[in-house]
N, C-alpha and C positions, 0 to 999 in steps of 0.2 A: 385141732391144730391145722393150720393151712401152710403149705410150703409153696414157694414161688420159684418157678424155673424159667429163665429167660434164654431163648435160643437166638444167638446173633449169627446170622449167616448172610452171605450174598450170593449163594448158589442154590438153586431150587433142588438139585439132587441131594445136597447135604441137608437142606431144610427138611425134606420129606424123610430122609434116612433118620435124622435125629428124632423127629416127631414119632415115627413108628417104633423106634427103640424105646422111647419113653412109654408109649402105649403098651409095648410088649411086657413091661414090668407088671402090668395088670392082666394082659391077655394070655401070656405064656405060650406064644406061637413058636413053631420051629423056624429056623432061619429062612428056608425057602418060602414058607407061608408068609413070613414077614416081608420078604423081598417082593412077593406078588402083591401083598396088601399095599406096600409102598408105591408100587407102580400104578395100581388102581387109583389110589388117592391122588397121585400126581395127575393122572389122566382126567379124573373128575375136575381138578382145578383148571386144567388146560381147556376143557370142553364144557365149562359151566354154562348150562342153558336148560331149557325145559326138557330137552331130549337127551340129557346127559347119560341116563342109564342105558338107553339104546346104543349110544355111541361107544361108551366105555366097554360094554360087553359084546361089541361087534367082533366078527371074525378077524377083521383087519387089525384091530387093537390087540386082540389075543395073539395074533402072529407077531406083532411088534413086541409085545411083552416077552414072548418066547425068544425072539432074536436078541433083545437087549439083555435078558438074563441068561441066555445060553441053555435053555431047557426045552424039552420036547412038549408037544401038545398034551400028551398023557400026564406028564408031571404037572403042567399048568392046571389041567382038569382036576387032578387029585388035590392040589392046593386050593382050588376054588371050592371043591366039595368040603374040604376041611374047614374053610372059612365059613361056609354055609352051616356046617354042623355046630360050629362054635357061636353061631348067631351074629357074626359080623356082617355077612351077606345074607339078605333075605330076598329070595326070588332072584331078580336081576338088579339089585340095588345094595349098596353099602349103607348100613344104618347111618343116618345123618350125624349122630353124635360122634362118629369117628372121622368125619370129613373136616378138612381145614383148608383155608385158602393160603396160598404162598404170600409171605410178607417178609421183609428183611429183618423184622424183629417182632416176635410174638410172645406174649405172656401166657403161660400155662399154669393155672393154679390147681393144686391138689389138696384135698382135705383128707387127712389121715384119720381113720376111725379105728379105735381099739375096741374090740369086743371082749367082754369079760366072760369067763366060763363059769 
């Protein structure tokens, strides 16, 4: 069975918030980790280029994430470690399957698989 979710937004913050909330139904992240992931995906979209990994994981962007979320460097580093442990971040990159470009309407399709025991 395939379910279709349409996100109608005209604000990039709301777009990335909704997208990561949908992802989290599968990922099971804590709220802070989800907030950090949302910010990272947003920065990937803003700085989309060949050097995006270097830009997004730079100390300037990390400071900006800390300021925007009101968290310390150590909390950010703990969240990044957790995202690495769960396989969302590999090295200094977010797995491409989790990245999305901002658009005012995006279709996200899910296929629900039932496993029989």
